[in-house]
Each structure stands twice: as C-alpha cells, then as structure tokens.
DRENLO-77314 format. One record per atom (N, C-alpha, C): x, y, z. Coordinates in steps of 0.02 Angstrom, whole numbers, padded with zeros to 5 digits, always signed. Layout:
# DRENLO-77314
XYZ...
# end
This chain:
# DRENLO-77314
+00853-01269-03540+00889-01283-03468+00904-01199-03435+00880-01197-03353+00872-01126-03322+00960-01124-03310+00998-01156-03302+01076-01147-03298+01105-01213-03309+01167-01195-03323+01203-01227-03372+01310-01201-03344+01307-01271-03325+01383-01228-03306+01422-01285-03341+01469-01277-03387+01524-01301-03418+01578-01316-03401+01610-01376-03371+01681-01369-03380+01719-01311-03336+01666-01266-03280+01725-01226-03246+01787-01239-03201+01838-01190-03203+01912-01171-03182+01882-01102-03162+01908-01125-03076+01887-01035-03036+01940-01045-02982+01957-01000-02971+02066-00977-02917+02068-00936-02888+02076-00950-02826+02075-00870-02789+02163-00873-02792+02188-00825-02826+02244-00837-02846+02273-00879-02886+02340-00916-02852+02361-00935-02900+02320-01042-02845+02274-01010-02809+02233-01073-02780+02183-01105-02865+02187-01166-02846+02132-01200-02908+02091-01222-02893+02033-01188-02874+01966-01193-02803+01937-01275-02865+01897-01218-02921+01864-01268-02955+01908-01308-03020+01882-01383-03016+01931-01396-03075+01893-01436-03131+01854-01413-03159+01800-01400-03204+01727-01439-03192+01707-01409-03157+01625-01416-03122+01587-01402-03196+01535-01450-03194+01492-01463-03218+01435-01500-03201+01378-01471-03236+01333-01457-03186+01269-01417-03218+01174-01442-03228+01145-01399-03240+01080-01412-03217+01030-01337-03206+00937-01379-03181+00896-01351-03212+00858-01383-03215+00822-01384-03241+00748-01315-03230+00723-01284-03257+00683-01233-03257+00629-01271-03200+00617-01215-03136+00576-01273-03086+00623-01322-03053+00683-01337-03047+00700-01394-03004+00723-01381-02941+00743-01380-02901+00781-01389-02818+00809-01444-02836+00880-01395-02827+00973-01457-02820+00977-01413-02758+01040-01489-02755+01094-01463-02692+01164-01483-02705+01202-01441-02679+01260-01460-02714+01288-01497-02622+01320-01546-02634+01333-01567-02560+01413-01592-02569+01442-01601-02502+01542-01601-02504+01553-01584-02440+01618-01619-02428+01624-01602-02356+01692-01503-02380+01679-01511-02316+01722-01437-02299+01778-01427-02345+01781-01387-02430+01832-01348-02455+01798-01420-02515+01766-01434-02529+01754-01467-02589+01745-01400-02636+01723-01354-02629+01693-01296-02686+01626-01297-02689+01591-01310-02644+01529-01296-02653+01509-01226-02652+01540-01181-02586+01523-01102-02618+01535-01081-02637+01634-01079-02687+01645-01063-02741+01617-01099-02813+01574-01129-02812+01539-01148-02858+01462-01108-02870+01429-01081-02809+01370-01032-02805+01395-00945-02823+01475-00947-02810+01486-00889-02803+01512-00861-02879+01554-00937-02909+01571-00928-02973+01524-00920-03025+01449-00956-03013+01374-00937-03062+01370-00880-03037+01380-00854-02985+01339-00775-02990+01387-00721-03002+01469-00717-03018+01516-00688-03046+01554-00618-02988+01543-00668-02924+01578-00622-02873+01660-00672-02890+01660-00734-02906+01719-00762-02925+01710-00779-02994+01750-00758-03045+01717-00795-03117+01777-00858-03131+01735-00862-03173+01789-00919-03209+01836-00929-03243+01905-00942-03237+01950-00934-03294+01969-00980-03354+01905-01035-03344+01892-01090-03389+01847-01097-03391+01782-01120-03432+01710-01116-03447+01671-01098-03449+01627-01107-03456+01554-01041-03451+01491-01067-03424+01453-01014-03409+01402-01024-03357+01354-00991-03410+01283-01029-03417+01238-00991-03466+01198-00992-03418+01167-00942-03420+01071-00949-03363+01017-00914-03442+00984-00963-03436+00901-00959-03462+00944-00920-03543+00992-00978-03556+01013-00951-03629+01064-00914-03669+01073-00885-03595+01136-00831-03624+01184-00832-03577+01265-00844-03614+01311-00845-03569+01329-00779-03528+01345-00797-03466+01348-00746-03415+01418-00747-03379+01446-00780-03443+01521-00800-03378+01578-00707-03402+01610-00714-03337+01634-00635-03346+01602-00570-03323+01520-00562-03333+01482-00549-03302+01490-00492-03216+01482-00434-03223+01478-00441-03141+01433-00451-03107+01460-00474-03020+01389-00488-03014+01321-00467-03005+01317-00406-03007+01289-00360-03009+01231-00349-03082+01270-00362-03146+01221-00375-03216+01202-00449-03204+01214-00524-03170+01188-00543-03184+01141-00578-03134+01136-00531-03065+01090-00517-03022+01019-00492-03067+01042-00435-03086+00983-00409-03129+00971-00468-03189+00999-00478-03211+00985-00529-03256+00910-00591-03235+00920-00609-03159+00868-00633-03113+00911-00696-03073+00957-00678-03060+00993-00722-03023+00998-00697-02951+00967-00739-02920+00992-00693-02825+01047-00768-02795+01049-00725-02738+01099-00758-02674+01098-00749-02609+01099-00786-02601+01120-00780-02512+01151-00791-02493+01208-00757-02476+01265-00794-02464+01272-00822-02380+01310-00860-02356+01328-00908-02306+01325-00850-02228+01349-00781-02229+01361-00748-02208+01312-00700-02196+01249-00715-02223+01188-00646-02241+01196-00590-02250+01244-00566-02239+01269-00503-02281+01197-00439-02255+01165-00431-02187+01104-00404-02193+01166-00347-02133+01106-00264-02190+01176-00242-02169+01142-00185-02094+01207-00171-02089+01197-00148-02035+01177-00074-02013+01125-00047-01964+01116+00003-01944+01062+00035-02021+01028-00023-02040+00946-00020-02079+00900-00062-02049+00854-00029-02056+00785-00081-02013+00795-00147-02063+00746-00202-02031+00705-00232-02101+00683-00215-02133+00645-00170-02131+00593-00135-02183+00648-00093-02257+00710-00062-02224+00755-00052-02278+00805-00105-02296+00819-00163-02238+00870-00212-02298+00805-00209-02355+00740-00234-02331+00721-00270-02397+00716-00207-02463+00698-00146-02445+00696-00099-02502+00746-00098-02524+00820-00099-02495+00880-00088-02541+00907-00176-02580+00875-00225-02578+00855-00280-02609+00807-00279-02662+00746-00222-02679+00689-00211-02729+00705-00183-02773+00689-00219-02820+00721-00223-02917+00695-00247-02967+00650-00213-03021+00613-00226-03086+00640-00246-03138+00645-00309-03169+00665-00304-03220+00659-00268-03273+00686-00238-03317+00633-00175-03371+00594-00266-03423+00531-00233-03425+00496-00272-03466+00454-00324-03415+00471-00302-03349+00452-00394-03315+00400-00339-03263+00338-00382-03219+00305-00364-03156+00339-00392-03110+00360-00352-03046+00376-00377-02979+00321-00414-02936+00313-00478-02912+00269-00489-02867+00290-00461-02800+00335-00483-02791+00354-00448-02715+00379-00392-02695+00333-00349-02631+00337-00285-02619+00341-00301-02518+00363-00250-02510+00372-00264-02441+00322-00291-02407+00258-00254-02424+00191-00280-02391+00183-00348-02398+00203-00367-02448+00196-00427-02463+00249-00478-02433+00292-00469-02426+00349-00510-02373+00323-00518-02296+00284-00448-02280+00267-00470-02226+00190-00493-02206+00168-00508-02258+00129-00543-02257+00134-00612-02260+00178-00631-02300+00220-00690-02292+00247-00738-02250+00287-00644-02203+00315-00716-02161+00308-00636-02096+00261-00645-02057+00234-00589-01997+00286-00584-01959+00333-00638-01940+00382-00616-01902+00440-00577-01918+00456-00570-01988+00495-00497-01998+00438-00442-01984+00391-00444-02025+00333-00380-01995+00308-00354-01927+00327-00379-01886+00342-00382-01808+00400-00365-01810+00481-00351-01838+00534-00340-01821+00543-00287-01881+00489-00246-01910+00498-00210-01988+00543-00140-01945+00556-00113-01873+00582-00051-01886+00651-00070-01812+00675-00127-01821+00710-00164-01781+00767-00158-01845+00852-00142-01821+00911-00163-01838+00932-00221-01870+00921-00219-01932+00943-00300-01946+00978-00324-01912+01040-00292-01891+01087-00328-01910+01092-00338-01825+01055-00328-01786+01030-00356-01713+00975-00429-01707+00958-00440-01752+00920-00494-01756+00983-00565-01735+00897-00622-01690+00972-00681-01703+00990-00702-01766+01028-00742-01764+01045-00789-01836+00970-00812-01860+00937-00847-01832+00872-00872-01871+00837-00822-01902+00819-00788-01883+00787-00717-01906+00819-00668-01959+00908-00651-01965+00930-00640-01988+00938-00693-02072+00937-00749-02065+00929-00790-02104+00859-00790-02154+00802-00788-02112+00738-00762-02128+00753-00696-02199+00779-00652-02158+00783-00595-02166+00831-00595-02259+00870-00625-02249+00918-00635-02288+00901-00650-02377+00842-00711-02343+00822-00742-02404+00754-00704-02439+00728-00668-02385+00664-00632-02418+00690-00558-02449+00750-00552-02444+00770-00477-02460+00806-00513-02537+00843-00560-02545+00849-00595-02622+00771-00601-02670+00729-00599-02601+00644-00617-02659+00653-00528-02685+00640-00470-02665+00616-00429-02677+00668-00403-02760+00716-00455-02779+00724-00451-02865+00696-00481-02881+00632-00524-02862+00615-00554-02919+00672-00625-02968+00694-00649-02894+00751-00695-02939+00701-00750-02990+00745-00769-03055+00698-00857-03071+00757-00898-03050+00812-00883-03020+00864-00935-03002+00891-00890-02957+00867-00955-02901+00888-00910-02819+00954-00981-02800+01018-00940-02760+01062-00967-02747+01083-00958-02674+01062-01023-02628+01066-01004-02561+01141-01064-02530+01164-01028-02500+01225-01046-02474+01216-01066-02410+01239-01115-02367+01253-01130-02315+01198-01110-02267+01107-01126-02295+01056-01097-02253+01052-01099-02203+01077-01166-02178+01052-01190-02092+01127-01171-02057+01187-01135-02072+01223-01134-02051+01214-01114-01960+01225-01139-01920+01237-01109-01863+01164-01095-01816+01107-01123-01847+01029-01139-01838+01027-01198-01803+00969-01173-01760+00936-01225-01710+00893-01253-01750+00874-01315-01722+00834-01350-01771+00770-01344-01770+00755-01300-01744+00664-01282-01742+00656-01216-01824+00714-01192-01837+00725-01115-01890+00751-01186-01934+00790-01222-01934+00816-01273-02003+00748-01290-02007+00687-01307-01970+00645-01357-01997+00601-01305-02032+00596-01223-01999+00564-01190-02028+00602-01172-02104+00654-01156-02106+00723-01135-02176+00693-01192-02237+00679-01267-02212+00654-01322-02258+00591-01305-02276+00545-01284-02238+00478-01273-02263+00473-01212-02312+00544-01153-02286+00530-01099-02355+00552-01116-02417+00621-01170-02408+00623-01199-02486+00597-01242-02494+00560-01258-02482+00487-01301-02526+00438-01262-02548+00421-01204-02505+00374-01161-02528+00387-01112-02592+00443-01082-02574+00482-01050-02653+00513-01093-02712+00507-01145-02697+00522-01208-02746+00453-01201-02796+00417-01201-02790+00323-01205-02820+00359-01155-02871+00382-01089-02857+00372-01060-02908+00462-00989-02937+00513-01036-02921+00576-01030-02918+00635-01089-02920+00669-01091-02977+00719-01139-02977+00773-01131-02919+00804-01163-02886+00842-01175-02831+00888-01224-02822+00957-01176-02823+01037-01214-02807+01069-01179-02748+01048-01241-02690+01092-01220-02637+01139-01286-02609+01159-01274-02558+01229-01305-02514+01193-01346-02462+01209-01372-02429+01186-01374-02366+01255-01434-02333+01282-01429-02254+01333-01500-02227+01305-01536-02205+01207-01531-02195+01156-01595-02169+01159-01639-02245+01146-01683-02246+01141-01747-02296+01039-01766-02297+01050-01753-02236+00970-01799-02227+00924-01717-02244+00949-01657-02214+00913-01593-02230+00915-01580-02343+00970-01592-02353+00985-01566-02424+00919-01631-02450+00941-01671-02473+00906-01765-02506+00815-01756-02477+00805-01709-02401+00740-01692-02408+00725-01642-02438+00747-01594-02474+00722-01523-02493+00731-01523-02578+00787-01569-02606+00818-01559-02679+00779-01619-02727+00769-01603-02766+00744-01659-02823+00822-01718-02839+00871-01656-02854+00927-01717-02849+00985-01685-02830+01034-01702-02824+01125-01671-02796+01167-01726-02838+01220-01646-02824+01299-01635-02850+01337-01662-02784+01382-01703-02794+01429-01709-02743+01489-01675-02754+01547-01642-02759+01584-01599-02770+01625-01639-02694+01686-01647-02745+01786-01643-02681+01840-01632-02722+01860-01604-02684+01923-01554-02701+01895-01531-02770+01869-01475-02792+01837-01429-02810+01817-01472-02899+01782-01552-02895+01764-01582-02949+01701-01617-02935+01662-01616-02983+01602-01669-02948+01615-01734-02988+01605-01775-02934+01623-01824-02912+01551-01899-02918+01512-01861-02927+01429-01890-02924+01382-01872-02916+01330-01884-02983+01282-01849-02976+01199-01917-02979+01155-01878-02929+01099-01936-02959+01040-01912-02911+00990-01926-02934+00915-01917-02887+00919-01907-02807+00888-01871-02759+00912-01878-02708+00880-01951-02677+00829-01967-02705+00798-02026-02684+00861-02105-02695+00886-02099-02763+00952-02149-02757+00991-02132-02701+00999-02071-02715+01096-02049-02649+01055-02063-02558+00995-02063-02565+00968-02098-02480+00985-02157-02466+00975-02194-02520+00990-02278-02518+01040-02297-02531+01094-02264-02557+01168-02263-02565+01222-02245-02545+01219-02290-02465+01264-02261-02425+01337-02282-02440+01377-02333-02473+01422-02326-02501+01454-02239-02521+01414-02246-02585+01442-02183-02589+01407-02099-02539+01389-02114-02500+01363-02062-02437+01460-02067-02395+01461-02128-02391+01506-02138-02344+01567-02145-02369+01585-02149-02444+01644-02123-02480+01661-02060-02463+01607-02001-02494+01619-01938-02539+01604-01899-02452+01550-01894-02424+01515-01881-02352+01539-01855-02289+01566-01940-02274+01575-01945-02211+01625-01919-02183+01628-01908-02137+01681-01836-02084+01735-01890-02059
# end
C-alpha cells in the first residue's frame, strides 16, 4: 500500500471533524473522496499531509507511520498537496513559483525541472515572467499542480481541483489527472460525481466525518440509490 489511513480522528478545537476515517491506496491508484460540503473531505487530505494532525488513529505512507509529523517532513517524504485555494505566491513570477517548489529527496533523482514543466505545459511557459497571482483561476490551478510536481511526489493530494473553473478548464484538469496517474498515486476530492468517477478508479464517500461507502467507480456510477442518499443536494 502507498497510503494507509487507520481510524483517524481529527479536531478543529473541540469540533470533532473526522470520526474514525479509514481508507487506503495502492501504488499507482487514482482514488477520489466524495461527499457533501462539510463531510470531511478536505480535512482528510489535511490530516494526511500533517496540516491538521489526527489526535487518534494513524497515517502510514509507503510503509512508514507519519502520524504527527510536521507537514514539511511529510512533503519531503514524497507527499504533495494542491490545496483548494491554490496558494500561489503573490509577487513571484510563474517561474519563481515553480522554483520555490523544487526539492530532491536524498538518494533519488527528480525528473521534474522548470524546463520540463514548460515543455509539458506550454501555457505556463508563455506566462513564465508574469506574477503568478495575476493569472486566471484555471491558469493558477495548472501552476499549483505543476509546482507540486517540482518535488516529484509519489502521492499527490488534490483538493477540489475544479473549484470555480470554466468547463473547458475542467476538461483540461481531467486530462492532467489522467496523465499524472500513469506515474503518480493520486487522491483527490471533487464536488462533481461525474468528473470524479470518470477520472478515479475507486471512491470513498464521506458523511459527517465518517466513511459511509466505498466502491469502484464503475459500481458507484450504476448505484443511483447510493448517489441519491449521500451525494444529492
């Protein structure tokens, strides 16, 4: 297993946000987290990366328990996060935003360079000298994903990658996930059931901080009763 999350309980102050979440990802899998707003999807990603460490339970990455590690240490171990708000650094160009994210783990080689990013994503090359904070929402999302690749993550966490984006950009993000899934294990959240199940192999559904259903995308596509019970607004 690339990732094993065992019965984690995460709090915001006294608010019990995650109440025993358990999930796992095999190496090379693309898995999505589904659920209504407030179900705990983003908190699950934040708990895995160490931004909100669980008070109970454990997170195991690539066979090593990382529960309680600071986020930077988990990131250096090989976990990348693209947060929902993208966190593009204002005042830095697209190139500089990419350079900030560059990291090579000891004993490994990093296949991602600024030049390779620009070759792979020509749109970013055209914007190389522009302040990252002035880009459109779709451009910032592409930059945020590309910046995460600069540390060559083995596990990539994407939090609501399509939030607020135009349909044409959503299609590009879907293609990006498909391309990255060939070399990287991916766990992402999304509000769109159609998008999530199109680009993920499996899905976990969260409700009120708990996993209430887990199935292959194919099974869930055909299960309208489960979709209506847990995902309809």
